[in-house]
C-alpha positions in Angstrom: 3.4 23.0 -10.7 4.5 23.0 -14.2 2.3 24.2 -17.4 1.3 20.7 -18.1 0.4 20.1 -14.7 -1.3 23.6 -14.2 -3.4 22.6 -17.8 -4.4 18.7 -16.7 -5.8 20.2 -13.3 -8.0 22.7 -14.9 -9.2 20.1 -17.3 -10.0 18.2 -14.3 -11.9 20.9 -12.4 -14.0 21.9 -15.6 -14.8 18.1 -16.5 -15.7 17.0 -12.8 -17.4 19.7 -11.6 -20.0 19.3 -14.5 -23.1 17.7 -13.4 -24.2 14.5 -14.7 -27.3 14.6 -17.3 -30.1 13.9 -14.8 -28.5 17.0 -12.9 -27.1 15.2 -10.0 -23.9 16.7 -8.6 -20.8 14.1 -8.7 -20.5 14.0 -5.0 -19.8 10.5 -4.1 -20.5 9.8 -0.2 -18.0 7.9 2.0 -18.0 7.1 5.9 -15.7 9.3 7.7 -14.4 6.9 10.7 -10.7 7.2 10.4 -7.5 5.8 12.8 -4.1 6.6 11.4 -3.3 3.2 11.0 -3.7 0.8 8.1 -2.4 -2.1 6.3 -2.5 -3.6 2.8 -1.7 -7.4 3.1 0.1 -9.1 0.1 3.0 -11.3 0.4 5.3 -14.0 -1.7 3.3 -17.0 -0.5 3.5 -19.4 -3.3 0.7 -22.4 -4.4 -2.1 -19.9 -2.8 -5.7 -21.8 -2.9 -7.5 -20.3 -5.9 -10.7 -20.2 -3.7 -11.8 -19.6 -0.2 -10.8 -22.4 1.9 -13.3 -25.2 2.9 -13.5 -26.4 6.2 -11.1 -29.0 7.3 -10.8 -31.4 9.7 -8.4 -29.7 11.9 -10.5 -27.5 14.5 -7.5 -25.9 16.0 -7.5 -22.0 16.9 -4.8 -20.1 15.1 -3.2 -19.4 18.5 -3.2 -23.3 19.3 -1.5 -24.0 15.6 1.1 -21.3 16.6 1.7 -22.7 20.2 2.1 -26.2 18.8 4.5 -24.9 16.1 6.9 -23.1 18.4 6.8 -26.0 20.7 7.9 -28.3 18.2 10.5 -26.4 16.5 11.2 -23.4 18.3 10.7 -19.6 18.5 9.7 -18.0 15.1 10.2 -14.6 13.7 8.1 -11.8 13.9 8.0 -12.0 9.9 6.6 -15.6 10.4 4.2 -14.5 13.2 2.8 -11.8 10.9 2.6 -13.5 7.8 0.4 -16.4 9.8 -1.6 -13.9 11.8 -2.5 -12.1 8.5 -2.5 -14.6 5.8 -3.3 -18.3 7.0 -5.3 -19.6 4.9 -8.0 -21.1 7.5 -7.6 -18.7 10.4 -5.5 -15.3 9.2 -7.1 -11.8 9.5 -7.4 -10.9 5.9 -8.7 -14.5 5.0 -11.6 -14.7 7.2 -12.3 -11.3 8.7 -15.3 -10.1 6.8 -15.2 -6.1 7.6 -11.8 -4.6 8.0 -12.3 -1.5 6.6 -14.5 1.7 7.8 -16.6 2.1 11.4 -17.5 -1.3 11.5 -13.9 -2.6 10.9 -10.6 -2.1 12.4 -9.3 0.8 10.1 -10.3 3.2 6.9 -7.9 4.1 4.0 -7.9 7.7 2.3 -9.9 6.6 -0.4 -12.6 5.6 1.7 -12.3 9.2 3.1 -13.5 11.4 0.3 -13.4 10.9 -3.4 -10.7 13.9 -3.7 -7.9 11.9 -2.9 -8.6 9.2 -5.9 -8.9 12.0 -8.2 -6.2 13.6 -7.4 -3.8 10.8 -7.8 -5.4 10.0 -11.1 -4.5 13.6 -12.0 -0.9 13.4 -11.0 -0.2 10.0 -12.9 -1.6 11.8 -16.1 0.1 14.7 -15.9 3.4 12.7 -15.5 2.3 10.2 -18.4 2.3 13.3 -20.8 5.9 13.6 -19.8 6.7 10.4 -21.2 5.3 10.9 -24.8 4.0 7.5 -24.8 1.0 6.6 -26.6 0.9 3.1 -26.3 -1.0 0.4 -24.0 -1.1 1.3 -20.3 -1.3 -1.1 -17.5 -2.7 0.5 -14.4 -1.3 -1.4 -11.3 -2.5 -1.2 -7.6 -0.6 -3.3 -5.2 -3.2 -4.2 -2.3 -6.5 -2.5 -3.5 -8.3 -3.0 -0.3 -12.1 -2.7 -1.6 -11.3 -1.3 -4.7 -12.1 2.7 -4.0 -9.1 4.3 -5.4 -8.9 2.4 -8.4 -12.8 3.4 -9.1 -12.2 7.0 -8.2 -9.1 6.9 -10.8 -10.8 5.1 -13.4 -13.4 7.7 -13.4 -11.0 10.3 -13.9 -8.9 8.2 -16.4 -11.8 8.1 -18.7 -12.8 11.7 -18.3 -9.5 12.2 -19.8 -10.2 10.1 -23.0 -7.9 7.0 -21.4 -10.6 4.4 -22.1 -10.5 1.0 -22.6 -8.7 0.9 -25.6 -5.7 2.0 -24.0 -5.6 1.0 -20.3 -6.3 -2.1 -18.5 -6.0 -2.8 -14.5 -4.2 -5.6 -12.6 -4.8 -5.6 -9.1 -2.3 -7.6 -6.9 -4.7 -9.0 -3.7 -3.7 -12.0 -2.2 -7.1 -12.3 0.0 -9.9 -14.2 -2.2 -12.4 -12.2 -0.3 -10.9 -9.0 -0.7 -10.6 -10.0 -4.4 -14.3 -10.6 -4.5 -15.1 -7.4 -2.8 -13.0 -5.7 -5.3 -14.7 -7.5 -8.2 -18.2 -6.3 -6.8 -17.0 -2.5 -7.0 -15.3 -2.6 -10.2 -17.3 -5.2 -12.3 -20.6 -5.4 -10.7 -19.9 -8.9 -9.3 -19.4 -10.0 -13.0 -16.0 -11.7 -12.7 -14.7 -15.1 -13.5 -12.6 -17.2 -11.3 -9.5 -18.8 -12.6 -10.0 -22.6 -12.1 -7.3 -24.5 -10.7 -6.8 -26.7 -13.9 -6.0 -23.4 -15.8 -2.4 -22.3 -16.0 -3.2 -18.5 -16.2 -0.9 -15.9 -13.8 -4.3 -14.1 -13.0 -6.9 -15.6 -10.1 -9.9 -13.7 -11.6 -10.9 -11.2 -14.5 -13.6 -9.2 -15.3 -14.6 -5.7 -16.9 -16.0 -2.3 -15.7 -19.4 -0.9 -17.0 -17.3 0.8 -19.5 -15.4 -2.3 -20.7 -12.1 -1.9 -19.2 -10.4 -5.4 -18.7 -9.6 -6.0 -14.8 -7.2 -9.0 -13.7 -6.3 -10.1 -10.0 -3.0 -11.6 -9.5 -1.6 -12.8 -6.1 2.2 -11.9 -6.9 3.4 -8.6 -8.7 6.0 -10.7 -10.7 2.6 -12.4 -12.4 1.5 -9.2 -14.0 2.1 -8.9 -17.7 5.6 -7.2 -18.3 4.6 -3.7 -20.0 4.4 -0.1 -19.4 3.1 0.3 -16.3 1.7 3.0 -13.8 2.2 1.5 -10.0 0.2 2.5 -7.2 0.8 1.1 -3.5 -1.7 2.7 -1.1 -0.9 1.8 2.3 0.7 -1.5 1.1 4.0 -2.0 2.5 2.8 -1.4 6.0 1.5 -5.0 6.2 4.3 -6.7 4.8 6.2 -9.2 7.4 9.0 -7.6 9.0 12.1 -9.1 11.0 13.2 -7.4 13.7 16.8 -6.8 14.7 18.4 -5.0 18.0 21.6 -4.9 19.4 23.2 -3.2 22.7 23.6 0.6 22.1 26.5 0.5 24.8 28.8 -1.4 22.6 29.5 -0.1 19.4 30.8 -3.4 17.5 27.8 -5.5 19.4 26.2 -8.0 17.0 22.8 -7.7 16.0 20.0 -10.1 17.6 16.7 -10.6 16.6 13.7 -10.3 18.2 11.7 -13.9 18.3 8.1 -14.5 19.0 8.1 -17.5 22.0 5.8 -19.0 24.0 4.8 -17.8 27.6 5.1 -21.1 29.4 3.9 -18.5 32.6 0.1 -18.8 31.0 -1.9 -22.0 30.5 -3.9 -21.1 27.5 -1.9 -20.7 24.5 0.1 -17.3 25.0 3.0 -15.9 23.6 6.2 -13.5 24.2 9.0 -11.5 22.5 12.5 -12.6 23.3 15.8 -11.9 22.1 17.7 -14.4 20.3 20.8 -15.7 22.5 22.9 -16.3 19.4 22.9 -15.2 15.9 20.3 -16.3 13.8 20.1 -16.8 9.7 18.5 -13.7 9.1 20.6 -11.6 11.9 23.7 -12.9 10.2 22.6 -11.7 6.6 21.3 -8.3 8.2 24.7 -7.9 9.8 26.7 -8.5 6.7 24.7 -6.2 4.3 23.9 -3.5 6.5 26.8 -2.9 9.4 28.6 -0.8 6.7 25.5 1.3 6.0 25.9 3.7 8.8 24.1 6.8 7.2 21.2 4.1 6.1 20.7 3.1 9.7 21.6 6.3 11.4 23.1 4.8 14.4 19.6 2.5 15.4 20.1 -0.4 18.0 16.7 -1.4 16.5 15.6 -2.0 13.1 12.3 -3.4 11.7 13.0 -4.5 8.1 11.1 -6.4 5.4 12.9 -8.4 3.1 9.5 -8.8 1.0 9.9 -5.1 0.7 13.0 -5.3 -0.9 11.9 -8.2 -3.3 9.1 -6.3 -4.6 10.8 -2.9 -5.0 13.5 -4.7 -6.7 10.7 -6.1 -9.2 9.3 -2.5 -9.9 12.6 -1.2 -10.5 13.6 -4.0 -13.0 10.0 -3.4 -14.6 10.1 0.3 -15.0 14.0 -0.1 -16.3 12.9 -2.5 -18.7 9.5 -1.8 -20.0 8.9 1.9 -19.0 6.6 3.4 -16.8 6.0 5.2 -13.3 4.9 4.7 -9.7 3.4 6.3 -6.4 3.7 4.9 -3.1 1.4 6.4 -0.1 1.8 5.3 3.1 2.4 6.1 7.0 6.2 5.8 7.9 9.3 7.6 8.6 12.8 8.4 7.3 14.8 6.2 9.6 14.2 8.3 12.8 12.1 5.6 14.7 12.9 2.0 15.8 9.7 0.6 17.4 6.6 0.6 15.3 5.4 -2.7 15.1 2.0 -2.7 16.5 -2.0 -4.1 16.3 -5.2 -2.3 15.8 -8.4 -3.8 16.4 -12.0 -1.7 16.4 -9.7 1.4 15.9 -7.8 1.2 19.2 -4.3 -0.4 20.1 -4.4 -3.9 20.4 -1.7 -6.4 22.2 -0.2 -8.3 18.9 0.5 -11.2 21.2 -3.2 -11.4 22.0 -5.7 -13.5 20.5 -4.0 -13.8 16.8 -5.9 -13.4 13.9 -8.5 -11.3 15.1 -6.6 -7.9 14.7 -4.7 -6.2 12.1 -0.8 -6.2 12.3 1.1 -3.1 11.1 4.4 -1.6 11.0 5.7 2.2 10.1 7.5 2.0 6.2 10.9 3.0 6.6 10.9 5.2 3.5 14.7 5.3 3.9 15.1 1.6 3.5 12.3 1.8 0.7 14.1 4.5 -1.5 17.4 2.5 -0.9 16.1 -0.9 -2.1 14.6 0.6 -5.1 17.5 2.6 -6.3 20.5 0.3 -5.0 20.7 -1.6 -8.3 20.8 1.5 -10.4 17.6 0.6 -12.2 14.8 3.4 -10.7 15.2 6.8 -9.1 12.8 8.3 -6.6 11.8 11.4 -5.5 10.3 12.2 -1.7 9.0 11.3 0.6 6.7 14.1 0.8 3.9 15.0 3.4 0.2 14.1 2.2 -1.3 17.6 2.9 1.2 19.0 1.2 1.1 16.9 -1.7 -2.7 17.5 -2.1 -2.1 20.9 -1.8 0.2 21.0 -4.6 -2.2 19.1 -6.4 -4.7 22.0 -6.1 -6.7 19.8 -3.8 -8.5 22.9 -2.1 -9.9 24.1 -5.5 -11.2 20.8 -6.0 -13.1 20.9 -2.7 -14.3 24.1 -3.9 -15.7 22.6 -6.8 -17.2 19.8 -5.3 -18.9 22.0 -2.6 -20.4 24.7 -5.6 -22.5 21.7 -7.1 -23.9 20.1 -3.7 -26.3 22.0 -1.4 -27.0 19.3 0.8 -25.4 20.2 4.1 -24.4 16.9 5.1 -22.5 16.1 2.1 -20.4 19.6 2.4 -19.7 18.8 5.8 -18.6 15.5 5.1 -16.7 16.7 1.9 -14.9 19.5 4.2 -14.3 17.3 7.0 -12.8 14.4 5.1 -10.3 16.9 3.2 -9.3 18.1 6.5 -8.5 14.9 7.9 -6.2 14.2 4.8 -4.6 17.2 4.9 -4.4 18.4 8.6 -0.7 17.7 9.7 -2.0 16.5 13.2 -4.3 14.1 11.5 -3.0 12.3 8.0 -1.4 15.4 6.5 2.1 14.9 8.0 1.9 11.0 9.1 1.3 9.8 5.3 3.7 10.3 2.9 4.4 9.8 -0.9 7.3 8.6 -2.7 7.5 8.8 -6.6 9.4 5.9 -8.8 10.6 6.6 -12.2 13.1 4.6 -14.4 16.9 5.8 -13.5 17.1 6.8 -16.9 14.7 10.0 -16.5 16.7 10.9 -13.5 18.7 14.0 -15.1 15.8 15.1 -17.2 13.6 15.1 -14.5 15.6 17.2 -12.2 16.9 19.7 -14.5 13.7 19.8 -17.1 10.5 18.9 -15.3 9.3 19.3 -11.8 7.4 16.5 -11.1 4.2 17.4 -9.7 3.8 17.4 -6.1 7.5 16.8 -5.6 10.0 20.0 -5.3 13.7 19.2 -5.5 16.7 21.6 -4.8 17.5 21.4 -8.4 14.1 22.8 -9.6 13.7 25.6 -6.9 17.3 27.0 -8.1 
């Protein structure tokens, strides 16, 4: 780590190791149930209801609704299926399920495992911010904030480094009205104001933290004000709807065909099955034209899971950083183009048939970091470093030292084991350490400077090692 990074981390350890005025150690209790699958559901749906839907007269279940739609219009894309299952306003997974996180839910995210994760992400942000020589207002933008735990941990560190309400504001991009309320309870003690449907504001909810930091919620990244931003996407891209394409590996020039969801006519109750399109679909034609000549990107795969919404969001981030400044960090489980079939479902921390009882379980896909990097950099507006393994990143950010510091301020053996076990889950290569990866994003104009003059904390490059 460079000198700036070491100095920043040293200050963190000194500040955060100190006890509060009441002599209570600054250790935050978290649940420890973990499954190496997660999500963050956000998509670009227009005209989203600003409040939770009321019960209507349509009593059909989601399987019945999907069954009727397919019977009327034909098989649907996997992306359409995912969008309905996750975000249907009256029956979708994230719209109706009260507990999706923790031991009582279907998964748990890294911030829920321990405070070290959020603290070190904040240290990384502060370290990189110093390289910009920027002293204006800063927007902390998080895509898919979950329960608000990561932002809560980050704000605690930002404020201890003197970045208070006068310089920072929080902007959360979240589709689920239920999760918006959960986040409001955590970050603003429940003191939030919903935007009325007749008000023409880009945000759907607003409030402020106990220290006065303004917090606003949006349903789309494009609605966040265009200013200098630090963007965090922790387990966000893995739940964006994907289209799936496949082709015959025996034929080099075989056309791409799309995987679709159809009715399973052998079952009496609404049931579904995967089929392969017999002819070209609009999406398969577009995919073939755009990617057939990109052999290195597809790495000779005969099956590809691609999110066109991920491309739209990546391009929006690149344009934003190029025009207004800022940087970002993506944390997710994924691969660099070496996997072909990762679409799956989880329920109560166990694998679940993604076509069974839609709406009752999470749907997820490993993030293709090769495609994500391509989408971010394809217009020459953004530059990325990584991905790197989560374990290596946290160690580079002096995670072990931070763990020791926290252990030194508590004598409660239960907490000590919780901290140690949690950090092991985050960094162990057999747990989250290798499976989860981080990708940093900067304006393309900083590429030469970052590669030749400064190491980006946690991200080693060939140029910086020479």
